[in-house]
PAFI-782661 format. One line per 3 residues: their letters; for each residue x, y, z of C-alpha. Coordinates in steps of 0.1 Angstrom, whole numbers, m for minus. Each point is the difference from the previous one (the first is absolute). Layout:
# PAFI-782661
a) X,Y,Z | ...
END
This chain:
# PAFI-782661
mra) 0,m1,0 | 12,37,m8 | 7,26,24
pta) m32,22,m7 | m20,m34,6 | 13,m1,35
rkl) m6,37,6 | m36,m3,m12 | m8,m32,22
ctl) 13,23,30 | m23,24,m7 | m29,m19,m5
ssy) 4,m20,29 | 4,31,22 | m33,13,m20
frs) m19,m31,15 | 16,m2,34 | m8,36,5
hlh) m38,m5,m16 | m4,m29,28 | 12,23,24
nnp) m24,30,m10 | m27,m25,2 | m2,m17,30
knh) m37,m14,m3 | 16,m19,m25 | 8,m37,10
vss) 12,m31,m13 | m26,m27,m12 | 5,m28,m21
fkt) m25,m18,m23 | 6,m29,m26 | m11,7,m29
sip) m19,m27,m22 | 12,m2,m34 | m19,m24,m25
fet) 27,m25,m15 | m12,4,m34 | 12,37,3
qhh) 30,0,20 | 23,m3,m32 | m15,35,m11
fds) 21,15,29 | 34,14,m13 | 12,15,31
dln) m16,m9,35 | m16,33,10 | m25,m17,20
lst) 28,m5,22 | m13,28,26 | m7,m8,38
ikl) 1,38,11 | m32,22,0 | 9,33,m7
hdp) m15,29,m22 | 15,4,m33 | 28,27,1
spp) 11,25,m24 | 36,4,m8 | 24,26,13
edm) 0,31,m14 | 36,6,m3 | 2,m35,m19
pel) m29,0,m29 | 20,m25,m18 | m7,m27,30
gea) m39,4,m7 | m2,m34,m18 | 25,m19,23
atq) m15,14,30 | m33,m14,m12 | 11,m32,m10
lss) 19,m4,33 | m31,11,19 | m23,m27,m21
ily) 27,m26,12 | 3,7,36 | m32,18,8
tpp) m30,m10,m22 | m32,5,19 | m22,m34,5
vkk) m24,m10,m26 | m35,m1,5 | m16,m29,m15
lvg) m37,m2,m9 | m23,m29,15 | 1,m20,m33
ekv) 37,3,m3 | 6,m13,35 | m22,m32,m9
ede) 17,m7,m31 | 35,5,19 | m15,m24,26
eke) m9,m27,m23 | 31,3,m19 | 23,m2,31
kni) m19,m34,9 | 12,m14,m32 | 35,m12,0
vei) 21,10,m28 | 6,m31,m19 | 36,m2,m18
pli) 7,m30,m20 | 28,m21,10 | 28,m4,m25
ldf) 6,m33,m5 | 34,m21,2 | 1,m16,m31
ahg) 35,m13,6 | m16,m30,22 | m27,m14,m25
das) m32,m11,14 | m3,10,36 | m11,m23,29
ikr) m33,7,19 | 15,14,30 | 17,26,m25
kev) m36,8,m17 | m17,2,34 | 28,25,12
are) m5,19,m33 | m38,2,4 | 8,16,35
rkq) 24,23,m13 | m26,13,m24 | m23,6,27
kwi) 27,18,22 | 39,9,m2 | 19,m15,24
fkd) 34,17,12 | 25,m19,23 | 35,13,13
tgg) 15,m24,m21 | m11,22,m31 | 14,31,8
ers) 19,5,m34 | m31,m8,m19 | m22,25,21
drl) 24,25,m6 | m1,m3,m35 | m38,0,m2
iki) m1,33,19 | 24,16,m23 | m20,m10,m30
car) m32,11,17 | 14,32,11 | 14,7,m36
klg) m30,m6,m16 | m26,10,27 | 16,23,22
atp) 3,m1,39 | m32,3,14 | m19,m21,m26
tvd) 27,m29,7 | m11,2,38 | m33,1,m8
mfg) 5,m30,m23 | 19,m21,23 | m30,5,26
rlg) m26,m12,m27 | 20,m30,m5 | m1,m7,38
ret) 36,9,9 | 3,26,29 | 29,23,m11
glk) 30,m4,22 | 32,15,7 | 19,m17,m29
eyd) m25,11,m24 | 1,38,10 | 37,m2,m1
sli) 0,m11,m35 | m24,29,m8 | 19,27,17
rlc) 34,m12,m18 | m16,m2,m34 | m15,36,7
ikk) 37,10,13 | 14,m14,m32 | m22,20,m25
ake) 10,31,20 | 34,m4,m8 | m1,m11,m35
tdd) m21,30,m11 | 12,33,m9 | m35,12,2
eyi) m9,21,34 | m37,m7,m6 | 5,m38,0
aid) 25,1,30 | m27,20,18 | m23,m27,m8
elg) 20,m27,10 | 7,17,33 | m36,5,7
kty) m8,m36,m6 | 29,m9,24 | m17,23,25
hll) m36,m15,m4 | 17,m33,4 | 16,4,33
klm) m35,16,13 | m17,m34,m10 | 26,m18,20
rec) m7,18,30 | m37,m4,m5 | 4,m39,m4
glq) 20,3,33 | 34,m11,m19 | 27,16,18
lee) 26,21,m23 | 31,m20,4 | 37,15,m15
qty) m4,m26,m29 | m32,17,m14 | 14,36,5
rpl) 35,0,m7 | m2,2,m37 | m24,30,2
ley) 24,17,24 | 31,m7,m23 | m18,13,m28
iid) m10,33,19 | 33,5,15 | 17,m6,m35
mgl) m22,27,m15 | 3,22,29 | m34,6,5
vqe) 0,14,37 | m36,7,6 | m13,m32,m17
fql) 24,m17,26 | m20,16,27 | m33,m11,m16
fyd) 6,m33,0 | 19,m2,34 | m33,11,12
viq) m18,m29,m15 | 25,m27,10 | 5,13,32
agn) m36,m3,4 | m1,m35,m13 | 31,m12,24
pss) 8,23,30 | 28,m22,8 | 15,8,m34
isr) 8,35,13 | 38,m9,11 | 7,m15,m37
lgy) m16,27,m17 | 27,22,16 | 25,m18,m22
yem) m18,10,m29 | m7,36,11 | 40,2,5
llw) 6,m12,m34 | m26,25,m18 | 17,29,21
irv) 37,m14,m14 | m13,m3,m33 | m15,36,m4
nne) 34,13,18 | m23,17,29 | 33,7,26
emi) m24,15,23 | m22,m29,5 | 29,m23,m4
rdi) 18,21,32 | m30,m1,22 | m5,m38,m5
cey) 36,m2,9 | m6,18,29 | m30,m20,10
itv) 21,m32,m2 | 28,10,23 | m20,20,26
eds) m32,m22,4 | 4,m28,20 | m29,m15,10
rnt) m9,m39,m4 | m31,8,m19 | 19,20,m28
tsl) 29,m26,m6 | m13,m17,m28 | m9,32,m18
ren) 34,14,8 | 18,m32,m13 | m19,3,m32
yll) 9,37,m5 | 35,m10,7 | m3,m33,m24
alc) m10,25,m30 | 25,24,7 | 30,m27,1
esd) m15,m8,m34 | 5,34,m14 | 37,0,8
rkt) m1,35,16 | 34,m1,13 | m4,32,22
qil) m32,m7,14 | 7,m37,7 | 31,10,23
dvl) m17,26,17 | m30,m24,11 | 26,m30,8
kni) 19,24,20 | m30,10,23 | m19,m35,3
dmt) 8,m32,19 | 5,m26,m26 | m9,m30,29
klt) m32,14,5 | m11,m6,m35 | m24,m27,1
sak) 1,m11,m37 | 29,m19,m13 | m9,7,m35
cis) 1,38,8 | 36,m4,15 | 10,m22,m30
nif) m11,27,m23 | 21,23,18 | 30,m20,m5
qsm) m9,m4,m38 | 1,35,m3 | 30,5,22
grl) 17,m24,m30 | m13,19,m27 | 14,35,15
ale) 32,m18,8 | m5,10,37 | 29,m22,13
sda) 7,13,33 | m36,8,7 | m11,m34,m5
dnl) 32,m15,18 | m10,20,29 | m38,m8,2
lld) 10,m38,m4 | 21,m1,30 | m26,21,19
lra) m25,m29,m6 | 25,m25,10 | 10,16,31
cdy) m39,0,11 | 0,m34,m7 | m24,m2,m30
dad) m8,m32,m16 | 28,m12,m16 | m17,m15,m32
kis) m16,35,m5 | 35,16,3 | 13,m26,m29
nfi) m31,7,m20 | 10,39,3 | 35,m6,m11
acy) m10,m14,m27 | m26,26,m11 | 23,26,5
vvn) 35,m17,m18 | m22,m11,m30 | m14,32,m9
ipn) 34,20,0 | 9,14,m36 | 25,m9,m20
lav) 14,m33,21 | 10,m32,m18 | m17,m29,11
edi) 33,m18,17 | 3,35,22 | m36,1,9
isk) 4,m35,11 | 35,9,18 | m17,29,17
ies) m28,m19,12 | 25,m26,18 | 18,28,14
lhn) m30,17,16 | m12,m33,15 | 33,m8,15
ile) 4,38,13 | m36,m3,15 | 8,m37,12
vlp) m33,m14,m16 | m10,m29,m19 | m10,2,m36
sss) m39,m4,0 | m23,m19,m25 | m13,33,m12
sya) 31,16,m7 | 14,m33,m18 | m31,5,m19
kli) 7,36,m10 | 31,m8,m11 | m8,m27,m23
syc) m29,24,m15 | 27,25,m7 | 24,m25,m17
crm) m26,m12,m21 | m10,34,m13 | 36,8,m4
rkv) 2,m31,m23 | 27,m13,25 | m7,m35,4
daa) 31,m15,14 | 0,25,28 | m37,m9,6
ldi) 9,m38,2 | 27,10,25 | m27,16,23
vdk) m25,m31,m5 | 29,m22,9 | 8,18,31
mge) m35,5,8 | m1,m38,m1 | 28,m9,21
agy) m17,26,28 | m29,m21,0 | m24,21,m16
mls) m28,m11,m20 | 1,14,m38 | m29,5,m16
thr) m11,m16,m33 | m8,36,m14 | 38,10,5
lqs) 12,m30,m16 | m23,5,m28 | 13,35,m6
ilq) 36,m12,m2 | m12,m27,m24 | m19,29,m20
ice) 32,21,m3 | 22,m27,m11 | m26,m6,m28
ety) m3,33,m10 | 40,7,1 | 6,m36,m17
dyi) 23,m12,30 | m15,m36,m6 | 38,m11,15
lvh) m9,12,35 | m25,m25,1 | 27,m26,14
riy) 8,24,30 | m37,6,5 | m9,m36,2
sii) 29,m8,24 | m10,29,23 | m35,m17,0
rrh) 14,m34,6 | 18,11,31 | m28,24,13
hhh) m30,m21,m13 | m12,m3,39 | m2,37,m1
lel) m20,6,m32 | m32,m13,m13 | 1,m13,m37
nge) m26,5,m25 | m6,m13,m35 | 10,34,m18
icr) 36,1,18 | 4,m36,m10 | m10,6,m36
cli) 23,30,m4 | 30,m20,15 | m6,m28,m27
hfc) m7,27,m27 | 32,15,8 | 19,m32,m3
vrl) m19,m5,m32 | 14,35,m14 | 36,m7,5
kdf) m8,m35,m17 | 11,m21,29 | m30,m26,m3
era) 18,m23,18 | 0,20,31 | m35,11,m3
yem) m12,m33,3 | 25,m10,29 | m18,33,17
vne) m35,m16,m3 | 14,m30,17 | 18,22,30
lqe) m33,19,4 | m17,m28,3 | 24,m13,27
mnf) m10,35,19 | m36,m8,4 | m11,17,m33
kpt) m18,m24,m24 | 9,11,m41 | m26,17,m16
tam) m14,0,m36 | 17,36,m6 | 33,m14,11
yna) 2,m23,m27 | m19,22,m25 | 32,23,4
ima) 21,m25,m9 | m21,m11,m31 | m1,36,m9
gyf) 38,2,0 | 3,m30,m21 | m21,10,m27
rek) 16,34,m1 | 33,m18,m8 | m20,m20,m26
niv) 7,m29,19 | m31,m23,m8 | 12,m30,16
ggl) 9,20,33 | m35,14,2 | m16,m36,m7
tvl) 23,m14,29 | m16,27,24 | m33,m17,m3
kqm) 15,m32,6 | 15,13,32 | m32,16,9
qda) m20,m30,m1 | 28,m20,20 | m4,25,30
nvd) m35,0,m1 | m6,34,m10 | m30,6,m27
pds) 6,23,m29 | m22,34,m2 | m12,19,m32
qtf) 34,18,m1 | 18,m36,m3 | m23,m8,m29
syl) 2,37,m14 | 40,m5,m2 | m7,m37,m14
isn) m24,11,m28 | 22,33,m8 | 29,m22,m5
cet) m16,m26,m23 | 14,m7,m37 | m27,m20,m15
edd) m39,2,m1 | m1,m36,18 | 20,12,28
inm) m25,28,5 | m26,m25,1 | 15,m20,24
yye) 9,23,28 | m37,14,m4 | m14,m35,7
elk) 21,m1,30 | m12,33,13 | m33,m10,m1
qfd) 10,m38,18 | 14,24,29 | m34,20,0
iyp) 16,33,m4 | m20,24,m18 | 13,22,m28
trq) 12,33,14 | 9,29,m24 | 35,m13,1
ifm) m11,m33,m16 | m17,19,m28 | 30,23,m6
alv) 22,m29,1 | m26,m19,m24 | 6,31,m25
nay) 38,5,1 | 4,m37,m4 | m24,m7,m29
aac) 21,33,m19 | 31,m17,7 | m10,m29,m15
gel) m14,15,m34 | m34,m3,7 | m11,35,1
eka) m38,m13,m8 | m4,m21,33 | 20,31,17
kqv) m30,21,m12 | m26,m28,16 | 12,5,35
vld) m15,35,4 | m35,m15,m10 | m2,m25,32
sri) m28,6,18 | 16,m7,32 | 21,30,m2
plk) m9,26,29 | m12,30,m18 | 24,22,21
cln) 29,m21,m16 | m9,2,m34 | 13,29,m8
eik) 34,m8,13 | m1,m33,m19 | m9,15,m31
svl) 30,24,6 | 23,m30,3 | m14,m13,m34
vsa) 10,36,m17 | 36,m3,15 | 2,m36,m15
las) m17,7,m33 | 22,33,m6 | 34,m20,10
hgq) m8,m29,m22 | m6,20,m34 | m35,9,5
lse) 2,33,2 | m34,9,m18 | m21,m23,19
ala) 15,13,34 | m8,35,m9 | m35,m15,m8
iye) m7,m15,32 | 15,35,18 | m27,20,m19
eik) m27,m28,13 | 14,7,33 | m3,39,m3
kag) m32,m1,m16 | m16,m21,36 | 14,28,18
hnl) 32,m19,16 | 34,8,m2 | 28,m23,m11
epk) 24,m12,22 | 33,19,4 | 22,m31,m9
avi) m21,m5,m31 | 4,39,m10 | 38,m3,8
tli) 0,m30,m28 | m23,18,m21 | 28,30,1
del) 28,m23,0 | m16,m13,m36 | m9,30,m17
rhi) 32,15,7 | 17,m23,m23 | m23,15,m32
sge) 8,35,m9 | m30,24,m7 | m16,m11,32
leg) 10,29,26 | m36,12,0 | m11,m37,10
lll) 25,0,27 | m7,32,16 | m38,m12,2
llk) 12,m33,19 | 22,21,24 | m32,21,12
els) m17,m36,8 | 26,m4,27 | m11,15,33
dln) 23,m15,24 | 32,22,2 | 24,m29,0
ywv) m16,m13,m34 | 0,32,m13 | 34,9,6
dgc) 13,m33,m21 | m26,5,m26 | 15,39,m5
frv) 34,m16,0 | m6,m22,m26 | m20,27,m19
ihy) 30,20,3 | 21,m24,m13 | m22,m4,m32
cve) 9,41,m1 | 34,m4,m1 | m2,m28,m26
nnh) m21,18,m20 | 12,39,7 | m32,12,11
lsc) 14,27,22 | m30,20,9 | m20,m31,11
avd) 30,m8,24 | 2,34,14 | m36,m1,8
lfk) 3,m34,17 | 31,13,20 | m24,30,9
qlk) m25,m26,16 | 27,m18,16 | 14,35,17
dnf) m40,3,10 | m3,m33,15 | 30,2,22
esd) 2,35,5 | 8,m6,41 | 22,m28,m12
dtm) 32,14,m17 | 20,m30,3 | m28,m21,m16
tev) 1,22,m29 | 37,1,m6 | 0,m41,2
lfd) m25,2,m27 | 15,25,m22 | 34,m19,7
avy) m15,m31,m14 | m15,14,m31 | 37,16,m7
sli) 15,m37,4 | m17,m7,m33 | 20,26,m15
ags) 33,m10,14 | 7,m30,m21 | m17,15,m31
kss) 10,13,m35 | 6,37,m7 | m34,4,m13
rlq) m17,m6,33 | 32,20,15 | m18,32,m17
fgl) m33,m8,14 | 14,m3,36 | 14,31,m5
dll) m30,18,m13 | m20,m15,32 | 29,13,23
wai) m7,36,m10 | m39,m6,2 | 3,m13,34
kde) 20,32,9 | m19,24,m18 | m37,m12,0
lgl) 2,m20,33 | 24,22,22 | 16,m31,6
vps) 41,m3,10 | 10,m31,m18 | 16,m24,23
rqc) 34,m13,1 | m8,m31,m11 | m19,12,m30
ldf) 28,19,m10 | 24,m32,5 | m21,m21,m22
lls) 1,29,m27 | 38,2,1 | 4,m38,m3
aca) m25,3,m29 | 26,26,m17 | 25,m25,8
nsg) m15,m26,m18 | m6,21,m33 | 33,18,0
dln) m18,35,3 | 25,26,15 | m19,30,m7
nar) m30,m14,24 | 24,m14,24 | 17,36,9
liw) m40,10,m1 | m7,m20,25 | 30,2,20
rey) m9,37,5 | m35,m10,12 | 16,m14,31
eva) 11,35,13 | m32,14,m10 | m20,m26,20
gfp) 25,4,30 | 16,m34,m2 | 37,m4,8
ynv) 19,m24,m24 | 6,m29,17 | 19,m32,m8
lsy) m27,m18,m20 | m8,33,m22 | 39,4,m7
vrm) 3,m39,m13 | m31,8,m22 | 15,31,m13
yqa) 30,m14,m5 | m14,m31,m21 | m22,25,m18
lla) 34,20,m12 | 17,m31,m8 | m31,m12,m21
sgd) 3,33,m17 | 38,m1,m7 | 7,31,22
qrs) 34,m18,13 | 11,33,17 | m32,10,19
adf) m3,m37,8 | 35,m1,17 | m7,33,19
ilk) m33,m15,16 | 20,m31,9 | 24,20,21
kip) m31,7,20 | m12,m35,8 | 14,m15,30
rdd) 13,m34,m2 | m6,m13,33 | m28,m22,m9
aei) 6,m35,m20 | m34,0,m14 | 9,34,m17
ctv) 33,m8,m13 | m16,m29,m15 | m27,22,m17
isa) 24,26,m11 | 28,m31,m16 | m34,m13,m18
cqk) m6,35,m14 | 38,3,m15 | m4,m37,m14
tyv) m30,7,m15 | 4,37,m15 | 40,6,2
dkv) 9,m33,m17 | m25,2,m24 | 17,34,m8
ksv) 32,m16,m1 | m14,m28,m21 | m16,29,m22
ege) 32,19,m3 | 20,m32,m7 | m24,m6,m28
kkk) 5,33,m11 | 39,m2,0 | m3,m34,m17
kiv) m21,16,m29 | 23,30,1 | 33,m23,m2
ksv) m17,m21,m27 | m9,33,m18 | 35,10,0
egv) 12,m30,m7 | m19,m1,m29 | 9,33,m10
ekk) 37,m5,5 | m5,m33,m22 | m17,22,m21
knv) 32,22,m4 | 25,m26,1 | m19,m17,m29
ksv) 0,33,m20 | 34,6,9 | 11,m34,m8
eee) m20,5,m35 | 16,33,m5 | 35,m16,7
mkk) m6,m27,m21 | m15,24,m27 | 33,19,6
knv) 21,m32,m3 | m18,m12,m31 | 2,36,m17
klv) 35,m2,10 | 5,m36,m14 | m20,10,m30
ege) 22,32,m3 | 32,m20,5 | m12,m23,m23
mkk) m8,27,m24 | 32,13,5 | 16,m34,m7
knv) m22,m7,m28 | 8,38,m12 | 38,m5,7
kse) 0,m33,m16 | m19,10,m31 | 24,31,m4
egk) 29,m23,5 | m16,m25,m23 | m7,30,m24
kkk) 37,10,7 | 12,m34,m9 | m23,m6,m32
kkk) 14,37,m7 | 36,m13,2 | m7,m32,m14
kkk) m15,19,m30 | 32,21,m1 | 19,m29,5
kkg) m16,m16,m30 | 1,33,m22 | 39,2,8
tek) 5,m36,m7 | m19,5,m30 | 20,32,m11
kqe) 28,m21,7 | m10,m26,m19 | m11,23,m30
sev) 35,17,2 | 18,m30,m1 | m20,m12,m31
sve) 4,35,m15 | 38,m4,8 | m1,m36,m17
END
């Protein structure tokens, strides 16, 4: 509710109170309106809830805008009695004689009913019978009726059914009214709901019911949270009149109100009253005042009050415990030690002092669990008191809250050695934390403690089932069987649930033979199987014949088919490829109507996961037309199947709207964002991130985890997804106003290293400084990897100098990076050199060939020239010789001629 609403409520409250004071003749009178049953559904709001007789007032002159609200609240709180005609009275009397017959919704799950059940059904048609054992059903019925009819018609209807409206019904109606008031932002609806609550309290008084704290607590908490001072006084008077002994407890809520509205004057007056007033009649009131003061953690006022009161005179151990809790939260060590010493000096009960020690120490902030345990032991030694059972229990609960199971088991062991009985609730809480944190290995230690101290511990079936389940989770089936036998030696008979846990483990490991062996072990131990046993057997059948066999055995054990059996049949037929028979299962008339939608949802999952997506969607449409919702697991299955089909973004978003449970919605949202990353739907991804932010606005850690999970998808991606991740990062910063987490930047830096993107790596590196994250070893290593991958060896060497080498794992990562990237570079460089050498050799060879050719040519030329010269020389010499020969011939011829002539 907004602040103007609170102011208007205060104004209206003071206005009606002043009107009552100004009209002393007006008196409170009540009447019970008789509303015909067939017309009750026409009432949208319970304007007939009034019991106070008052003239119709007019709104204050200074606030004319409150006219409508004043009229409405007046009609709610102060409607005058309605005069009936004689004829109407006769009709109402006749109608009241007739008991409303509400048809019984038969349970078709058990087939033909016996004669006795038919007789009971006929009796229920005449008159509804409510028992204390049906409290939850009664609460659900009241809520449904109150939503449909309203508060007063619901009370009237219960009266017509022969059921006297009791404390439980009134409490449910009041809680429902307060819930509506909390959820609305409409001031008129809030006024309406407060008026209904006021009238219900009046009705309870008139019925002689005492107004206990469980009735008025949610009302006063809401009024205090809204800071409605005058409304508090109005309801205070009603509650006090309905239960005069509640005045001391009302003081607790009064003090909380003044603290909520920061009324320092009233707080100071009450603190003075606590310290000055010492009457025994006011002890309880003062202790409740002090209780509220301690819960507020107002350090100055708490210290002032504690200095002026005698703690030993406080009668409420709860009040003293609350004081020590407050001292722990405020870290008032010296004051707490002094008070403990004072209590010990006056021989206060040792067990209570031990409890006070635990209350004080476990509330000290910023202390490790080991330090808390040590401090508690130290204080016990100083005060010379032994730890009490309650102090052990508080310490175990604290360790469980802090997820320190080892420390909790140490305390359980000490508790057993001290001879204290350990409640099954404490042990179950430890087992629950082990389950949530997956610390199954602790089962051996837990079991050894149980064996040592089983005389101080009462085992139950759930504890034993958890022990067996943990062994199975560790795949230690032999130890699980041994544990079953050893528990039997401790007089705990094996249960079906214990064997079911072993069977489930075998089937989870796909060990069909081992799972079937468990059935034989159950027969040897005379433990009968149940519906869960057969659901496991049927779910893991490999053939249709096996399914039919186990279904017949189920009938032989006279086990009626439950929803688990029908769901197992659907999954088993689908796994065997008998999809038509899987569809026929949902047509079985023995399926209870309340389970039919869940079984149909299993069919949708089975069809979708076995390639029948269109048929699965058709059944989904049938479920929607029938006014039901698909089960969350089936919705997740459909999202998974549609995620692998491109162009189905709109369908995925529609399916996501089907998930109302936040955990399932987050799971589905993550899958849809994954689809957006794969298909580059940036705007849709940003919208989904906005919804995540809105849903986890008060939980920054959860939002950061979800964002990191999405960026983990991008870490090992290619360059296209890297760009999507960068765009998403800027959108988160600009549109959502969020600072990216260190993990997001780490993932993006890894993506840059994988893609060898140097520019974006340097951009993200600067984002660390912008976001205010100092560089650590991992960021240096990632940047070193990115620089090596992009080939910037010089920058990589600079970063490498800043990485400490004292961690062996870091050194391993660095050497791996160097082998991956530096060796590649060397090999690439080597190949380049080889290529260069080869090319050089080739060039040289070419050069050499050319030079040889040129030399050969030169040689050839020289040879040719030489030969030519030789030829020329020879030819010239020949010519000369020829000439000489010719000359000789001519000379000889001339000689011969001369000789002849001489002759």
